[in-house]
Phi, psi and omega in degrees: 000313181293318180296324179293324181295320183260012181291336179240147176279110178229161178298325179297316180298311181295322179296320179298317180293317179300316178299318178300315178299314182298316181297310182290329176298314181290330173298319177295315184292321179296318182289326185253024181295113179229353185290135178272344179253102187296318183296313179296321179299317180295316180297313180298318182291322178296316179295319179298317178298318179298317181292322177299314180295320179297319179298319180300316183279337172293317177300319177295320179297321181299312183290325180287313184296327184256016175059030177274352180217156172282184182281072182234172177249021183296321185298315179294325179294313181293323177301314179298314181297316181293330175298329184294338184293337184225079184298337181294335182281346180295345181248004182268095187299312185298318181290321178297318179292316179300316178298323178300315180289327176295323177295321176298321178294316180298323177302316180290324182291316180294327179290354177293348175296339171270133184286001184283126175049057183294325182294319178296321181292318179296314181296316179298314180299315179297318180300314181295323178298316182288330173293318179300323183288346174290334178267328174213112192305317187287001169296344180298340178303331185288355175295337176299325179298327178296315180292326176296317179296320176299316180297321180292323195240315191227040184290337186289331179273107186298337182294332180296330182289340181270344185299319177300326179290324176295318178297321179299311181293330177295308181292320180298319180295315180296317181297315181295319179295316180295319181294316180293329183279320185260305184201109184293342180293344176301324180295315180296321180296320179292316180295331180292344181272358186278000180294157180239139178212119183267359181289143180244002180272065187246346183287145190268348179210169184293331180293324176292320176297321179294317178299318178298318180296316179296316182297317179297321178295318178298316180299314180298320180299313183287327176295313179298319179299316181292316180296322181290333183256004185298323182293340180270359183261158180304137183300325183293342181264354184300318182295326179293317178294324178294325177293322179295317177296318178297320179299317179295319180298314181289332176289329174291321175298319177302316180297319186290318189270340184286141181287334182254085192271344196304330183243004190291346179292352174301330182288344180266349189294313183298310177301321179292324177297321178293319178294320178297319177299316179300318181295314182296320185285335182267340180297138185266329184271121186296320184294331177293320177299315181297319180296314180299312183292317180296319179297318179298317180298313181297314181294321179296314180295318178299314181297321181296306185286333179288340183258354179289000000 
């Protein structure tokens, strides 16, 4: 029943997901209200909600634009469900913004399967990655995905290999000028994020550890499902799926090395939502689809409320 409801992209489906995001977002904000400045708190929270919704629909746009999904609303639904596993990240402004820019970069990289304007796509993707690292330094790891995309599609033109460096110097120059003009401490704040910490014993209670375990199991399930069914998918889409898998891999590396791990799983949500969509749409037995989707919803809601 649930799979049938979201099998088509309709205004009702999108509205249901948006309402769900808004409701759970406000539950997080009410529970974690700590701001002493109400006006600033309201502005920040409104902007944060907009960016979360924008990220959700960018992920949906990526799968639709690149023919990775049928005309369904599964991607926005799965993105919302996976967000529920870690309610603490709903209030982390820097990580949500950084993830938003990484999604913009991924959108440009996946579109490289089309030979149209490859240099603009490479430069844009690199630019978004470096903008993302201004909000969270270790987002810079995703620049490797740009070089992987160049290798997949446009490696013969040597000029393409220099475009990420041009984007780096562009963003670095603008950032340094802005920091020197407004507040030089921005440089120190960015450099303070370059620390590395491989420890994973950072969750404060058993419910967070349980949510991480469930989430890791779900991730493994969808990765195996995609790898197992890759040979049955159109050959022209293989490079796009490989980029999504690579994105998930580098987001896991990001999670492992960063010292502030508690909310970093936000970077894995979009690739997993795309993989989940792929799994649901290719599965032939309807009851299996219903079981997977219903189980995800129950586990997501349980993880959310157990951590509030």
